[in-house]
C-alpha positions, 0 to 999 in steps of 0.5 A, a space after each residue: 496421677 495423670 490421665 493418659 490415653 494409650 492407642 493399641 494396635 496389632 495386625 500379626 500373631 492373633 491381633 485380638 489376643 495381642 491387645 488383650 495381653 497388652 491390656 493385662 500388662 497395662 493393668 499391671 504397670 507400677 503406680 498406674 491403674 487401667 480405668 477404661 478400654 474402648 471397643 475393638 475396631 478393625 482398620 485398613 493399614 496405613 503403610 504397605 497395602 499387602 498386610 492384614 487389617 489392624 485391630 485397634 483400641 484405646 485405653 485410659 490409664 491413671 499413672 504416676 509414671 513420668 512420660 518417659 517412664 511410661 514410654 519405656 514401659 510400653 516399649 517393654 510390653 511391645 518387645 515382650 509380645 514380639 514387636 521388632 522395630 524395623 526401618 520400614 514405617 507403618 509395616 505389620 506388627 504384633 503390637 503398637 502402643 502409643 501415648 496419645 495424650 498425657 494429661 494436659 501436657 504438650 511434650 516434644 522431645 526426641 523420643 516422644 511427641 504428645 499429643 501424638 503427631 497424627 492423632 487428628 487424622 486417624 479415625 482408628 484412634 479418634 473414634 475409640 478415644 471418644 469412647 473413653 474420653 470426656 465429651 469436652 476433652 481438650 488437647 494440650 494444643 487447644 483443639 477439642 476432640 469433638 472438632 477432630 472427630 467432625 473433621 475425620 470421617 468414619 472411613 475404613 473402620 469397622 467396630 468389632 465388639 463392645 470390649 476386649 
């Protein structure tokens, strides 16, 4: 079993409910167990400014799935909740599920990059990740979560609740 951290985001179609539905689907994944979920945060969109704020969280999962099996399962959950992949990056969406970390693995294949390629610069990922990850979490590339947090201010974020 590997400890995996999944970033969750939504800004369409009742975002809080989208994230709750995603957590139920994560808990039902085969050969996996949902072990922790961060608080819920609101964040400003990265892409076009004329879209609603996002709701974000991070889930910790123990899984025996391979990275690509997990990616396929996450994309199936996204589709089941109305996600439509478009050419425009960072646009509004019903659900976005990203593999942030997969154990201590460094993965670089066409479909998947782990650690997530912008993890270090995204407060809406780092702060919820810090709630569910060990204090001394070290990424596969050698960086420590605490150092990433120190370099990424809590700007544009609002903590909405203790849990989903």
